[in-house]
C-alpha positions in Angstrom: -15.1 -0.2 14.9 -14.8 2.2 12.0 -15.3 1.3 8.2 -12.3 0.0 6.4 -11.3 2.1 3.5 -10.3 0.2 0.4 -9.2 3.1 -1.8 -5.9 4.5 -1.6 -3.7 7.0 -3.7 -0.1 5.5 -4.2 2.6 8.4 -4.9 5.6 7.0 -6.8 8.8 8.2 -4.9 10.8 8.3 -8.0 8.5 10.8 -10.5 5.8 11.9 -8.1 2.9 10.4 -10.2 -0.1 9.3 -8.5 -2.7 6.7 -9.2 -5.9 5.8 -7.0 -6.0 2.1 -6.5 -8.2 -0.6 -4.7 -6.5 -2.6 -2.0 -6.7 -6.3 -1.9 -8.6 -7.6 1.3 -7.3 -11.0 1.1 -3.5 -10.6 0.2 -0.4 -8.2 0.8 0.7 -6.3 -2.1 4.3 -6.2 -2.1 5.2 -4.8 -5.5 3.4 -2.1 -7.5 4.5 -0.7 -11.1 4.3 3.0 -11.5 2.0 3.7 -14.4 3.9 6.7 -15.4 7.8 5.9 -15.0 7.3 1.9 -14.7 9.6 2.1 -11.6 8.8 -1.0 -9.2 8.0 0.0 -5.8 8.6 -2.5 -2.8 7.5 -1.8 0.6 10.0 0.3 2.8 11.6 -1.1 5.7 9.3 -1.8 8.7 6.2 -1.8 6.4 4.1 -4.8 5.3 2.8 -3.6 1.8 3.3 -1.0 -0.9 0.2 0.8 0.4 1.7 1.3 3.9 4.8 2.8 2.4 3.3 5.1 -0.6 -0.5 5.1 -0.1 -2.5 7.8 1.3 -4.3 5.2 3.1 -2.7 2.1 5.1 -3.9 -1.5 4.1 -7.1 -2.9 5.6 -5.3 -5.4 8.1 -3.2 -2.4 9.5 -6.6 -0.2 9.6 -8.0 -3.0 11.6 -5.2 -2.9 14.1 -3.6 -6.2 13.0 -0.4 -7.2 11.2 -0.7 -7.4 7.5 0.0 -11.1 6.4 2.2 -11.7 9.3 5.0 -9.7 7.8 6.8 -6.3 8.9 5.7 -4.0 11.7 
């Protein structure tokens, strides 16, 4: 199995700002506050976390082919 990537760049859909973040491996991240405009990001319908919706890399459980915290997908 390939190595799990833990770094993801989140792009805010409100202002377009980007930020590199380290994804948690033991919990879903359902909310993220944009550092530029302070918009509160939530997962899009069908996605399990903000990294799956707005990140450059999907969350670790999805990368490994499982569901993230039993939610979505």
